[in-house]
HTML snippet that shows the backbone in 3Dmol.js (N, CA, C, O; Angstrom):
<script src="https://3Dmol.org/build/3Dmol-min.js"></script>
<div id="view" style="width:600px;height:400px;position:relative"></div>
<script>
const pdb = `
ATOM      1  N   MET A   1       7.618  -3.939  19.440  1.00  0.00           N
ATOM      2  CA  MET A   1       7.217  -3.902  18.036  1.00  0.00           C
ATOM      3  C   MET A   1       5.832  -4.523  17.877  1.00  0.00           C
ATOM      4  O   MET A   1       5.500  -5.528  18.506  1.00  0.00           O
ATOM      5  N   THR A   2       5.060  -3.909  17.040  1.00  0.00           N
ATOM      6  CA  THR A   2       3.710  -4.375  16.804  1.00  0.00           C
ATOM      7  C   THR A   2       3.552  -4.727  15.331  1.00  0.00           C
ATOM      8  O   THR A   2       3.987  -3.978  14.456  1.00  0.00           O
ATOM      9  N   GLU A   3       2.922  -5.879  15.061  1.00  0.00           N
ATOM     10  CA  GLU A   3       2.613  -6.215  13.668  1.00  0.00           C
ATOM     11  C   GLU A   3       1.127  -5.995  13.456  1.00  0.00           C
ATOM     12  O   GLU A   3       0.298  -6.400  14.270  1.00  0.00           O
ATOM     13  N   ALA A   4       0.807  -5.345  12.345  1.00  0.00           N
ATOM     14  CA  ALA A   4      -0.591  -5.078  12.008  1.00  0.00           C
ATOM     15  C   ALA A   4      -0.821  -5.462  10.553  1.00  0.00           C
ATOM     16  O   ALA A   4       0.072  -5.332   9.715  1.00  0.00           O
ATOM     17  N   THR A   5      -2.032  -5.937  10.264  1.00  0.00           N
ATOM     18  CA  THR A   5      -2.404  -6.333   8.904  1.00  0.00           C
ATOM     19  C   THR A   5      -3.706  -5.637   8.532  1.00  0.00           C
ATOM     20  O   THR A   5      -4.596  -5.469   9.366  1.00  0.00           O
ATOM     21  N   ARG A   6      -3.803  -5.239   7.281  1.00  0.00           N
ATOM     22  CA  ARG A   6      -5.029  -4.595   6.826  1.00  0.00           C
ATOM     23  C   ARG A   6      -5.254  -4.948   5.364  1.00  0.00           C
ATOM     24  O   ARG A   6      -4.318  -4.914   4.565  1.00  0.00           O
ATOM     25  N   THR A   7      -6.485  -5.285   5.008  1.00  0.00           N
ATOM     26  CA  THR A   7      -6.846  -5.527   3.612  1.00  0.00           C
ATOM     27  C   THR A   7      -7.662  -4.334   3.134  1.00  0.00           C
ATOM     28  O   THR A   7      -8.625  -3.923   3.783  1.00  0.00           O
ATOM     29  N   ILE A   8      -7.266  -3.787   1.994  1.00  0.00           N
ATOM     30  CA  ILE A   8      -7.817  -2.521   1.514  1.00  0.00           C
ATOM     31  C   ILE A   8      -8.208  -2.669   0.048  1.00  0.00           C
ATOM     32  O   ILE A   8      -7.531  -3.345  -0.726  1.00  0.00           O
ATOM     33  N   ARG A   9      -9.310  -2.026  -0.315  1.00  0.00           N
ATOM     34  CA  ARG A   9      -9.759  -2.024  -1.711  1.00  0.00           C
ATOM     35  C   ARG A   9      -9.203  -0.782  -2.402  1.00  0.00           C
ATOM     36  O   ARG A   9      -9.331   0.329  -1.888  1.00  0.00           O
ATOM     37  N   ILE A  10      -8.586  -0.974  -3.569  1.00  0.00           N
ATOM     38  CA  ILE A  10      -7.979   0.129  -4.317  1.00  0.00           C
ATOM     39  C   ILE A  10      -9.070   1.065  -4.837  1.00  0.00           C
ATOM     40  O   ILE A  10     -10.028   0.619  -5.469  1.00  0.00           O
ATOM     41  N   GLY A  11      -8.920   2.369  -4.568  1.00  0.00           N
ATOM     42  CA  GLY A  11      -9.925   3.340  -4.974  1.00  0.00           C
ATOM     43  C   GLY A  11      -9.562   4.145  -6.200  1.00  0.00           C
ATOM     44  O   GLY A  11     -10.445   4.720  -6.836  1.00  0.00           O
ATOM     45  N   SER A  12      -8.286   4.206  -6.552  1.00  0.00           N
ATOM     46  CA  SER A  12      -7.849   5.017  -7.688  1.00  0.00           C
ATOM     47  C   SER A  12      -8.382   4.423  -8.982  1.00  0.00           C
ATOM     48  O   SER A  12      -8.247   3.222  -9.219  1.00  0.00           O
ATOM     49  N   SER A  13      -8.993   5.265  -9.827  1.00  0.00           N
ATOM     50  CA  SER A  13      -9.648   4.762 -11.035  1.00  0.00           C
ATOM     51  C   SER A  13      -8.680   4.087 -12.000  1.00  0.00           C
ATOM     52  O   SER A  13      -9.102   3.268 -12.817  1.00  0.00           O
ATOM     53  N   ASN A  14      -7.393   4.413 -11.923  1.00  0.00           N
ATOM     54  CA  ASN A  14      -6.399   3.758 -12.776  1.00  0.00           C
ATOM     55  C   ASN A  14      -5.560   2.750 -12.006  1.00  0.00           C
ATOM     56  O   ASN A  14      -4.519   2.311 -12.493  1.00  0.00           O
ATOM     57  N   GLY A  15      -6.003   2.378 -10.806  1.00  0.00           N
ATOM     58  CA  GLY A  15      -5.268   1.398 -10.010  1.00  0.00           C
ATOM     59  C   GLY A  15      -3.989   1.983  -9.435  1.00  0.00           C
ATOM     60  O   GLY A  15      -3.817   3.200  -9.371  1.00  0.00           O
ATOM     61  N   LEU A  16      -3.104   1.100  -9.020  1.00  0.00           N
ATOM     62  CA  LEU A  16      -1.829   1.537  -8.427  1.00  0.00           C
ATOM     63  C   LEU A  16      -0.789   1.718  -9.533  1.00  0.00           C
ATOM     64  O   LEU A  16       0.166   0.947  -9.631  1.00  0.00           O
ATOM     65  N   HIS A  17      -0.982   2.738 -10.359  1.00  0.00           N
ATOM     66  CA  HIS A  17      -0.014   3.042 -11.418  1.00  0.00           C
ATOM     67  C   HIS A  17       0.945   4.105 -10.882  1.00  0.00           C
ATOM     68  O   HIS A  17       1.040   4.301  -9.671  1.00  0.00           O
ATOM     69  N   ALA A  18       1.638   4.773 -11.756  1.00  0.00           N
ATOM     70  CA  ALA A  18       2.746   5.656 -11.382  1.00  0.00           C
ATOM     71  C   ALA A  18       2.485   6.631 -10.232  1.00  0.00           C
ATOM     72  O   ALA A  18       3.168   6.559  -9.211  1.00  0.00           O
ATOM     73  N   ARG A  19       1.519   7.537 -10.369  1.00  0.00           N
ATOM     74  CA  ARG A  19       1.353   8.568  -9.339  1.00  0.00           C
ATOM     75  C   ARG A  19       0.896   8.004  -7.988  1.00  0.00           C
ATOM     76  O   ARG A  19       1.540   8.277  -6.974  1.00  0.00           O
ATOM     77  N   PRO A  20      -0.200   7.223  -7.941  1.00  0.00           N
ATOM     78  CA  PRO A  20      -0.594   6.671  -6.645  1.00  0.00           C
ATOM     79  C   PRO A  20       0.475   5.755  -6.048  1.00  0.00           C
ATOM     80  O   PRO A  20       0.674   5.748  -4.833  1.00  0.00           O
ATOM     81  N   ALA A  21       1.162   4.985  -6.893  1.00  0.00           N
ATOM     82  CA  ALA A  21       2.221   4.098  -6.386  1.00  0.00           C
ATOM     83  C   ALA A  21       3.356   4.912  -5.784  1.00  0.00           C
ATOM     84  O   ALA A  21       3.916   4.542  -4.752  1.00  0.00           O
ATOM     85  N   LYS A  22       3.694   6.027  -6.437  1.00  0.00           N
ATOM     86  CA  LYS A  22       4.771   6.875  -5.932  1.00  0.00           C
ATOM     87  C   LYS A  22       4.395   7.489  -4.587  1.00  0.00           C
ATOM     88  O   LYS A  22       5.195   7.471  -3.651  1.00  0.00           O
ATOM     89  N   LEU A  23       3.187   8.029  -4.487  1.00  0.00           N
ATOM     90  CA  LEU A  23       2.732   8.641  -3.235  1.00  0.00           C
ATOM     91  C   LEU A  23       2.690   7.611  -2.106  1.00  0.00           C
ATOM     92  O   LEU A  23       3.100   7.889  -0.979  1.00  0.00           O
ATOM     93  N   PHE A  24       2.195   6.430  -2.426  1.00  0.00           N
ATOM     94  CA  PHE A  24       2.095   5.356  -1.434  1.00  0.00           C
ATOM     95  C   PHE A  24       3.479   4.901  -0.975  1.00  0.00           C
ATOM     96  O   PHE A  24       3.750   4.831   0.224  1.00  0.00           O
ATOM     97  N   ALA A  25       4.359   4.592  -1.940  1.00  0.00           N
ATOM     98  CA  ALA A  25       5.703   4.105  -1.601  1.00  0.00           C
ATOM     99  C   ALA A  25       6.488   5.161  -0.819  1.00  0.00           C
ATOM    100  O   ALA A  25       7.236   4.823   0.098  1.00  0.00           O
ATOM    101  N   GLN A  26       6.321   6.433  -1.176  1.00  0.00           N
ATOM    102  CA  GLN A  26       7.030   7.502  -0.465  1.00  0.00           C
ATOM    103  C   GLN A  26       6.540   7.605   0.979  1.00  0.00           C
ATOM    104  O   GLN A  26       7.338   7.811   1.894  1.00  0.00           O
ATOM    105  N   ALA A  27       5.239   7.463   1.183  1.00  0.00           N
ATOM    106  CA  ALA A  27       4.682   7.509   2.543  1.00  0.00           C
ATOM    107  C   ALA A  27       5.240   6.369   3.391  1.00  0.00           C
ATOM    108  O   ALA A  27       5.554   6.556   4.567  1.00  0.00           O
ATOM    109  N   VAL A  28       5.361   5.184   2.786  1.00  0.00           N
ATOM    110  CA  VAL A  28       5.925   4.037   3.500  1.00  0.00           C
ATOM    111  C   VAL A  28       7.384   4.312   3.837  1.00  0.00           C
ATOM    112  O   VAL A  28       7.820   4.107   4.971  1.00  0.00           O
ATOM    113  N   LYS A  29       8.133   4.776   2.844  1.00  0.00           N
ATOM    114  CA  LYS A  29       9.557   5.048   3.040  1.00  0.00           C
ATOM    115  C   LYS A  29       9.763   6.080   4.156  1.00  0.00           C
ATOM    116  O   LYS A  29      10.622   5.903   5.020  1.00  0.00           O
ATOM    117  N   ASP A  30       8.976   7.152   4.134  1.00  0.00           N
ATOM    118  CA  ASP A  30       9.092   8.224   5.125  1.00  0.00           C
ATOM    119  C   ASP A  30       8.753   7.750   6.535  1.00  0.00           C
ATOM    120  O   ASP A  30       9.236   8.314   7.517  1.00  0.00           O
ATOM    121  N   SER A  31       7.919   6.711   6.636  1.00  0.00           N
ATOM    122  CA  SER A  31       7.481   6.232   7.948  1.00  0.00           C
ATOM    123  C   SER A  31       8.600   5.514   8.711  1.00  0.00           C
ATOM    124  O   SER A  31       8.609   5.495   9.942  1.00  0.00           O
ATOM    125  N   GLY A  32       9.538   4.928   7.969  1.00  0.00           N
ATOM    126  CA  GLY A  32      10.601   4.169   8.604  1.00  0.00           C
ATOM    127  C   GLY A  32      10.151   2.811   9.140  1.00  0.00           C
ATOM    128  O   GLY A  32      10.905   2.132   9.836  1.00  0.00           O
ATOM    129  N   VAL A  33       8.914   2.420   8.811  1.00  0.00           N
ATOM    130  CA  VAL A  33       8.359   1.139   9.272  1.00  0.00           C
ATOM    131  C   VAL A  33       8.423   0.139   8.111  1.00  0.00           C
ATOM    132  O   VAL A  33       8.176   0.502   6.961  1.00  0.00           O
ATOM    133  N   ALA A  34       8.755  -1.120   8.420  1.00  0.00           N
ATOM    134  CA  ALA A  34       8.787  -2.166   7.395  1.00  0.00           C
ATOM    135  C   ALA A  34       7.347  -2.537   7.024  1.00  0.00           C
ATOM    136  O   ALA A  34       6.571  -2.972   7.875  1.00  0.00           O
ATOM    137  N   VAL A  35       7.000  -2.359   5.740  1.00  0.00           N
ATOM    138  CA  VAL A  35       5.647  -2.653   5.260  1.00  0.00           C
ATOM    139  C   VAL A  35       5.749  -3.482   3.990  1.00  0.00           C
ATOM    140  O   VAL A  35       6.557  -3.187   3.109  1.00  0.00           O
ATOM    141  N   THR A  36       4.918  -4.527   3.900  1.00  0.00           N
ATOM    142  CA  THR A  36       4.808  -5.270   2.645  1.00  0.00           C
ATOM    143  C   THR A  36       3.383  -5.116   2.133  1.00  0.00           C
ATOM    144  O   THR A  36       2.450  -4.854   2.892  1.00  0.00           O
ATOM    145  N   ILE A  37       3.242  -5.287   0.811  1.00  0.00           N
ATOM    146  CA  ILE A  37       1.927  -5.229   0.176  1.00  0.00           C
ATOM    147  C   ILE A  37       1.828  -6.427  -0.761  1.00  0.00           C
ATOM    148  O   ILE A  37       2.784  -6.766  -1.458  1.00  0.00           O
ATOM    149  N   SER A  38       0.655  -7.065  -0.767  1.00  0.00           N
ATOM    150  CA  SER A  38       0.441  -8.195  -1.667  1.00  0.00           C
ATOM    151  C   SER A  38      -0.966  -8.120  -2.239  1.00  0.00           C
ATOM    152  O   SER A  38      -1.864  -7.517  -1.650  1.00  0.00           O
ATOM    153  N   LYS A  39      -1.137  -8.744  -3.399  1.00  0.00           N
ATOM    154  CA  LYS A  39      -2.449  -8.791  -4.052  1.00  0.00           C
ATOM    155  C   LYS A  39      -2.836 -10.252  -4.201  1.00  0.00           C
ATOM    156  O   LYS A  39      -2.086 -11.050  -4.764  1.00  0.00           O
ATOM    157  N   GLY A  40      -4.012 -10.596  -3.690  1.00  0.00           N
ATOM    158  CA  GLY A  40      -4.478 -11.973  -3.786  1.00  0.00           C
ATOM    159  C   GLY A  40      -3.506 -12.926  -3.132  1.00  0.00           C
ATOM    160  O   GLY A  40      -3.038 -12.683  -2.019  1.00  0.00           O
ATOM    161  N   SER A  41      -3.197 -14.029  -3.835  1.00  0.00           N
ATOM    162  CA  SER A  41      -2.283 -15.025  -3.279  1.00  0.00           C
ATOM    163  C   SER A  41      -0.846 -14.780  -3.724  1.00  0.00           C
ATOM    164  O   SER A  41       0.027 -15.621  -3.517  1.00  0.00           O
ATOM    165  N   GLY A  42      -0.605 -13.615  -4.341  1.00  0.00           N
ATOM    166  CA  GLY A  42       0.742 -13.290  -4.817  1.00  0.00           C
ATOM    167  C   GLY A  42       1.709 -13.034  -3.677  1.00  0.00           C
ATOM    168  O   GLY A  42       1.300 -12.773  -2.545  1.00  0.00           O
ATOM    169  N   ALA A  43       2.985 -13.111  -3.983  1.00  0.00           N
ATOM    170  CA  ALA A  43       4.032 -12.879  -2.990  1.00  0.00           C
ATOM    171  C   ALA A  43       4.036 -11.412  -2.563  1.00  0.00           C
ATOM    172  O   ALA A  43       3.838 -10.524  -3.392  1.00  0.00           O
ATOM    173  N   PRO A  44       4.259 -11.158  -1.279  1.00  0.00           N
ATOM    174  CA  PRO A  44       4.336  -9.773  -0.819  1.00  0.00           C
ATOM    175  C   PRO A  44       5.592  -9.090  -1.338  1.00  0.00           C
ATOM    176  O   PRO A  44       6.637  -9.723  -1.492  1.00  0.00           O
ATOM    177  N   VAL A  45       5.481  -7.791  -1.606  1.00  0.00           N
ATOM    178  CA  VAL A  45       6.628  -6.988  -2.041  1.00  0.00           C
ATOM    179  C   VAL A  45       6.844  -5.862  -1.043  1.00  0.00           C
ATOM    180  O   VAL A  45       5.946  -5.516  -0.276  1.00  0.00           O
ATOM    181  N   ASN A  46       8.028  -5.300  -1.061  1.00  0.00           N
ATOM    182  CA  ASN A  46       8.370  -4.166  -0.214  1.00  0.00           C
ATOM    183  C   ASN A  46       7.503  -2.973  -0.640  1.00  0.00           C
ATOM    184  O   ASN A  46       7.585  -2.521  -1.782  1.00  0.00           O
ATOM    185  N   ALA A  47       6.690  -2.476   0.262  1.00  0.00           N
ATOM    186  CA  ALA A  47       5.766  -1.393  -0.074  1.00  0.00           C
ATOM    187  C   ALA A  47       6.479  -0.059  -0.277  1.00  0.00           C
ATOM    188  O   ALA A  47       5.874   0.880  -0.794  1.00  0.00           O
ATOM    189  N   ALA A  48       7.753   0.052   0.118  1.00  0.00           N
ATOM    190  CA  ALA A  48       8.511   1.281  -0.102  1.00  0.00           C
ATOM    191  C   ALA A  48       9.134   1.312  -1.498  1.00  0.00           C
ATOM    192  O   ALA A  48       9.758   2.305  -1.872  1.00  0.00           O
ATOM    193  N   SER A  49       8.973   0.241  -2.265  1.00  0.00           N
ATOM    194  CA  SER A  49       9.526   0.152  -3.619  1.00  0.00           C
ATOM    195  C   SER A  49       8.446   0.494  -4.643  1.00  0.00           C
ATOM    196  O   SER A  49       7.467  -0.237  -4.794  1.00  0.00           O
ATOM    197  N   ILE A  50       8.635   1.615  -5.346  1.00  0.00           N
ATOM    198  CA  ILE A  50       7.645   2.027  -6.356  1.00  0.00           C
ATOM    199  C   ILE A  50       7.480   0.922  -7.407  1.00  0.00           C
ATOM    200  O   ILE A  50       6.358   0.573  -7.774  1.00  0.00           O
ATOM    201  N   LEU A  51       8.597   0.379  -7.885  1.00  0.00           N
ATOM    202  CA  LEU A  51       8.514  -0.682  -8.899  1.00  0.00           C
ATOM    203  C   LEU A  51       7.827  -1.917  -8.364  1.00  0.00           C
ATOM    204  O   LEU A  51       7.058  -2.561  -9.076  1.00  0.00           O
ATOM    205  N   GLY A  52       8.100  -2.257  -7.101  1.00  0.00           N
ATOM    206  CA  GLY A  52       7.439  -3.399  -6.491  1.00  0.00           C
ATOM    207  C   GLY A  52       5.938  -3.211  -6.424  1.00  0.00           C
ATOM    208  O   GLY A  52       5.170  -4.125  -6.725  1.00  0.00           O
ATOM    209  N   VAL A  53       5.521  -2.002  -6.022  1.00  0.00           N
ATOM    210  CA  VAL A  53       4.088  -1.695  -5.910  1.00  0.00           C
ATOM    211  C   VAL A  53       3.419  -1.749  -7.278  1.00  0.00           C
ATOM    212  O   VAL A  53       2.345  -2.331  -7.424  1.00  0.00           O
ATOM    213  N   ILE A  54       4.056  -1.140  -8.285  1.00  0.00           N
ATOM    214  CA  ILE A  54       3.491  -1.148  -9.644  1.00  0.00           C
ATOM    215  C   ILE A  54       3.414  -2.573 -10.185  1.00  0.00           C
ATOM    216  O   ILE A  54       2.473  -2.922 -10.897  1.00  0.00           O
ATOM    217  N   SER A  55       4.428  -3.413  -9.838  1.00  0.00           N
ATOM    218  CA  SER A  55       4.483  -4.779 -10.365  1.00  0.00           C
ATOM    219  C   SER A  55       3.309  -5.641  -9.915  1.00  0.00           C
ATOM    220  O   SER A  55       3.039  -6.678 -10.520  1.00  0.00           O
ATOM    221  N   LEU A  56       2.604  -5.224  -8.856  1.00  0.00           N
ATOM    222  CA  LEU A  56       1.435  -5.984  -8.404  1.00  0.00           C
ATOM    223  C   LEU A  56       0.311  -5.948  -9.434  1.00  0.00           C
ATOM    224  O   LEU A  56      -0.510  -6.864  -9.493  1.00  0.00           O
ATOM    225  N   GLY A  57       0.272  -4.896 -10.243  1.00  0.00           N
ATOM    226  CA  GLY A  57      -0.792  -4.772 -11.238  1.00  0.00           C
ATOM    227  C   GLY A  57      -2.157  -4.566 -10.600  1.00  0.00           C
ATOM    228  O   GLY A  57      -3.167  -5.013 -11.143  1.00  0.00           O
ATOM    229  N   ALA A  58      -2.198  -3.894  -9.454  1.00  0.00           N
ATOM    230  CA  ALA A  58      -3.473  -3.690  -8.745  1.00  0.00           C
ATOM    231  C   ALA A  58      -4.329  -2.660  -9.473  1.00  0.00           C
ATOM    232  O   ALA A  58      -3.889  -1.539  -9.729  1.00  0.00           O
ATOM    233  N   GLU A  59      -5.546  -3.050  -9.798  1.00  0.00           N
ATOM    234  CA  GLU A  59      -6.495  -2.191 -10.505  1.00  0.00           C
ATOM    235  C   GLU A  59      -7.576  -1.701  -9.542  1.00  0.00           C
ATOM    236  O   GLU A  59      -7.695  -2.204  -8.425  1.00  0.00           O
ATOM    237  N   LYS A  60      -8.361  -0.718  -9.983  1.00  0.00           N
ATOM    238  CA  LYS A  60      -9.462  -0.212  -9.161  1.00  0.00           C
ATOM    239  C   LYS A  60     -10.370  -1.362  -8.753  1.00  0.00           C
ATOM    240  O   LYS A  60     -10.781  -2.168  -9.588  1.00  0.00           O
ATOM    241  N   GLY A  61     -10.680  -1.432  -7.467  1.00  0.00           N
ATOM    242  CA  GLY A  61     -11.560  -2.473  -6.955  1.00  0.00           C
ATOM    243  C   GLY A  61     -10.841  -3.718  -6.465  1.00  0.00           C
ATOM    244  O   GLY A  61     -11.426  -4.539  -5.759  1.00  0.00           O
ATOM    245  N   ASP A  62      -9.558  -3.861  -6.842  1.00  0.00           N
ATOM    246  CA  ASP A  62      -8.781  -5.001  -6.342  1.00  0.00           C
ATOM    247  C   ASP A  62      -8.514  -4.822  -4.851  1.00  0.00           C
ATOM    248  O   ASP A  62      -8.485  -3.703  -4.340  1.00  0.00           O
ATOM    249  N   TYR A  63      -8.321  -5.930  -4.176  1.00  0.00           N
ATOM    250  CA  TYR A  63      -7.965  -5.893  -2.752  1.00  0.00           C
ATOM    251  C   TYR A  63      -6.487  -6.193  -2.594  1.00  0.00           C
ATOM    252  O   TYR A  63      -5.953  -7.112  -3.215  1.00  0.00           O
ATOM    253  N   VAL A  64      -5.835  -5.405  -1.756  1.00  0.00           N
ATOM    254  CA  VAL A  64      -4.433  -5.648  -1.427  1.00  0.00           C
ATOM    255  C   VAL A  64      -4.329  -5.791   0.087  1.00  0.00           C
ATOM    256  O   VAL A  64      -5.145  -5.248   0.832  1.00  0.00           O
ATOM    257  N   THR A  65      -3.322  -6.525   0.526  1.00  0.00           N
ATOM    258  CA  THR A  65      -3.101  -6.720   1.953  1.00  0.00           C
ATOM    259  C   THR A  65      -1.782  -6.076   2.347  1.00  0.00           C
ATOM    260  O   THR A  65      -0.741  -6.330   1.740  1.00  0.00           O
ATOM    261  N   LEU A  66      -1.844  -5.241   3.370  1.00  0.00           N
ATOM    262  CA  LEU A  66      -0.660  -4.575   3.905  1.00  0.00           C
ATOM    263  C   LEU A  66      -0.296  -5.221   5.232  1.00  0.00           C
ATOM    264  O   LEU A  66      -1.173  -5.537   6.036  1.00  0.00           O
ATOM    265  N   VAL A  67       0.987  -5.416   5.458  1.00  0.00           N
ATOM    266  CA  VAL A  67       1.478  -5.888   6.744  1.00  0.00           C
ATOM    267  C   VAL A  67       2.588  -4.929   7.164  1.00  0.00           C
ATOM    268  O   VAL A  67       3.567  -4.743   6.443  1.00  0.00           O
ATOM    269  N   ALA A  68       2.422  -4.325   8.339  1.00  0.00           N
ATOM    270  CA  ALA A  68       3.420  -3.398   8.875  1.00  0.00           C
ATOM    271  C   ALA A  68       3.949  -3.965  10.180  1.00  0.00           C
ATOM    272  O   ALA A  68       3.194  -4.511  10.984  1.00  0.00           O
ATOM    273  N   ASP A  69       5.249  -3.831  10.381  1.00  0.00           N
ATOM    274  CA  ASP A  69       5.874  -4.345  11.589  1.00  0.00           C
ATOM    275  C   ASP A  69       6.752  -3.255  12.185  1.00  0.00           C
ATOM    276  O   ASP A  69       7.834  -2.966  11.673  1.00  0.00           O
ATOM    277  N   GLY A  70       6.277  -2.652  13.269  1.00  0.00           N
ATOM    278  CA  GLY A  70       7.055  -1.609  13.916  1.00  0.00           C
ATOM    279  C   GLY A  70       6.181  -0.766  14.822  1.00  0.00           C
ATOM    280  O   GLY A  70       4.975  -0.983  14.931  1.00  0.00           O
ATOM    281  N   ASP A  71       6.813   0.200  15.468  1.00  0.00           N
ATOM    282  CA  ASP A  71       6.065   1.113  16.313  1.00  0.00           C
ATOM    283  C   ASP A  71       5.076   1.891  15.447  1.00  0.00           C
ATOM    284  O   ASP A  71       5.387   2.254  14.313  1.00  0.00           O
ATOM    285  N   ASN A  72       3.903   2.139  15.978  1.00  0.00           N
ATOM    286  CA  ASN A  72       2.847   2.891  15.282  1.00  0.00           C
ATOM    287  C   ASN A  72       2.358   2.184  14.019  1.00  0.00           C
ATOM    288  O   ASN A  72       1.854   2.841  13.108  1.00  0.00           O
ATOM    289  N   ALA A  73       2.496   0.859  13.946  1.00  0.00           N
ATOM    290  CA  ALA A  73       2.078   0.112  12.753  1.00  0.00           C
ATOM    291  C   ALA A  73       0.595   0.306  12.460  1.00  0.00           C
ATOM    292  O   ALA A  73       0.215   0.482  11.303  1.00  0.00           O
ATOM    293  N   VAL A  74      -0.245   0.279  13.487  1.00  0.00           N
ATOM    294  CA  VAL A  74      -1.696   0.421  13.277  1.00  0.00           C
ATOM    295  C   VAL A  74      -2.021   1.797  12.720  1.00  0.00           C
ATOM    296  O   VAL A  74      -2.796   1.917  11.771  1.00  0.00           O
ATOM    297  N   GLU A  75      -1.436   2.839  13.304  1.00  0.00           N
ATOM    298  CA  GLU A  75      -1.677   4.206  12.831  1.00  0.00           C
ATOM    299  C   GLU A  75      -1.175   4.386  11.405  1.00  0.00           C
ATOM    300  O   GLU A  75      -1.824   5.038  10.588  1.00  0.00           O
ATOM    301  N   LEU A  76      -0.016   3.803  11.112  1.00  0.00           N
ATOM    302  CA  LEU A  76       0.533   3.899   9.757  1.00  0.00           C
ATOM    303  C   LEU A  76      -0.413   3.249   8.761  1.00  0.00           C
ATOM    304  O   LEU A  76      -0.684   3.821   7.705  1.00  0.00           O
ATOM    305  N   LEU A  77      -0.926   2.050   9.082  1.00  0.00           N
ATOM    306  CA  LEU A  77      -1.841   1.378   8.154  1.00  0.00           C
ATOM    307  C   LEU A  77      -3.120   2.180   7.955  1.00  0.00           C
ATOM    308  O   LEU A  77      -3.697   2.161   6.868  1.00  0.00           O
ATOM    309  N   ASP A  78      -3.569   2.884   8.992  1.00  0.00           N
ATOM    310  CA  ASP A  78      -4.741   3.767   8.831  1.00  0.00           C
ATOM    311  C   ASP A  78      -4.470   4.822   7.773  1.00  0.00           C
ATOM    312  O   ASP A  78      -5.303   5.048   6.894  1.00  0.00           O
ATOM    313  N   SER A  79      -3.306   5.474   7.848  1.00  0.00           N
ATOM    314  CA  SER A  79      -3.003   6.534   6.890  1.00  0.00           C
ATOM    315  C   SER A  79      -2.739   5.968   5.495  1.00  0.00           C
ATOM    316  O   SER A  79      -3.110   6.589   4.499  1.00  0.00           O
ATOM    317  N   LEU A  80      -2.104   4.800   5.412  1.00  0.00           N
ATOM    318  CA  LEU A  80      -1.875   4.173   4.103  1.00  0.00           C
ATOM    319  C   LEU A  80      -3.197   3.733   3.474  1.00  0.00           C
ATOM    320  O   LEU A  80      -3.363   3.816   2.257  1.00  0.00           O
ATOM    321  N   ALA A  81      -4.130   3.269   4.293  1.00  0.00           N
ATOM    322  CA  ALA A  81      -5.447   2.873   3.783  1.00  0.00           C
ATOM    323  C   ALA A  81      -6.141   4.078   3.147  1.00  0.00           C
ATOM    324  O   ALA A  81      -6.774   3.957   2.099  1.00  0.00           O
ATOM    325  N   ASP A  82      -6.016   5.246   3.794  1.00  0.00           N
ATOM    326  CA  ASP A  82      -6.605   6.467   3.221  1.00  0.00           C
ATOM    327  C   ASP A  82      -6.009   6.754   1.847  1.00  0.00           C
ATOM    328  O   ASP A  82      -6.731   7.114   0.918  1.00  0.00           O
ATOM    329  N   LEU A  83      -4.689   6.594   1.716  1.00  0.00           N
ATOM    330  CA  LEU A  83      -4.029   6.827   0.419  1.00  0.00           C
ATOM    331  C   LEU A  83      -4.553   5.864  -0.642  1.00  0.00           C
ATOM    332  O   LEU A  83      -4.836   6.273  -1.767  1.00  0.00           O
ATOM    333  N   LEU A  84      -4.682   4.592  -0.288  1.00  0.00           N
ATOM    334  CA  LEU A  84      -5.064   3.576  -1.277  1.00  0.00           C
ATOM    335  C   LEU A  84      -6.535   3.664  -1.680  1.00  0.00           C
ATOM    336  O   LEU A  84      -6.905   3.238  -2.774  1.00  0.00           O
ATOM    337  N   THR A  85      -7.369   4.211  -0.809  1.00  0.00           N
ATOM    338  CA  THR A  85      -8.800   4.301  -1.149  1.00  0.00           C
ATOM    339  C   THR A  85      -9.159   5.612  -1.837  1.00  0.00           C
ATOM    340  O   THR A  85     -10.287   5.783  -2.300  1.00  0.00           O
ATOM    341  N   THR A  86      -8.200   6.545  -1.908  1.00  0.00           N
ATOM    342  CA  THR A  86      -8.429   7.836  -2.573  1.00  0.00           C
ATOM    343  C   THR A  86      -8.242   7.698  -4.067  1.00  0.00           C
ATOM    344  O   THR A  86      -7.329   7.008  -4.521  1.00  0.00           O
ATOM    345  N   ASP A  87      -9.111   8.358  -4.843  1.00  0.00           N
ATOM    346  CA  ASP A  87      -8.951   8.366  -6.308  1.00  0.00           C
ATOM    347  C   ASP A  87      -8.172   9.608  -6.696  1.00  0.00           C
ATOM    348  O   ASP A  87      -8.723  10.707  -6.749  1.00  0.00           O
ATOM    349  N   PHE A  88      -6.890   9.429  -6.965  1.00  0.00           N
ATOM    350  CA  PHE A  88      -6.027  10.550  -7.355  1.00  0.00           C
ATOM    351  C   PHE A  88      -6.241  10.978  -8.792  1.00  0.00           C
ATOM    352  O   PHE A  88      -5.654  11.965  -9.237  1.00  0.00           O
ATOM    353  N   ASP A  89      -7.067  10.258  -9.523  1.00  0.00           N
ATOM    354  CA  ASP A  89      -7.265  10.515 -10.951  1.00  0.00           C
ATOM    355  C   ASP A  89      -8.584  11.218 -11.251  1.00  0.00           C
ATOM    356  O   ASP A  89      -9.000  11.315 -12.405  1.00  0.00           O
ATOM    357  N   GLU A  90      -9.231  11.703 -10.207  1.00  0.00           N
ATOM    358  CA  GLU A  90     -10.520  12.387 -10.434  1.00  0.00           C
ATOM    359  C   GLU A  90     -10.294  13.712 -11.126  1.00  0.00           C
ATOM    360  O   GLU A  90     -11.251  14.435 -11.403  1.00  0.00           O
TER     361      GLU A  90
END
`;
const viewer = $3Dmol.createViewer("view");
viewer.addModel(pdb, "pdb");
viewer.setStyle({}, {cartoon: {color: "spectrum"}});
viewer.zoomTo();
viewer.render();
</script>
């Protein structure tokens, strides 16, 4: 098992609200890898939980930290970083 950490800047113009949060949480869930997401010094939440992700209140330009623990953790964080930096509201 490999643990990987990545800090990513939110790119979606409306932050991690319903649609981007859903796409992100679904990607985490589909991966089968344990991933947490946190904003600033806040407590990490389960990244596969849409409500948990939305509860962070992450806005455009905010930084979030992802921690993945499992096989292919680094590759998974690469793909999740792409999701978080994309503006789905363009």
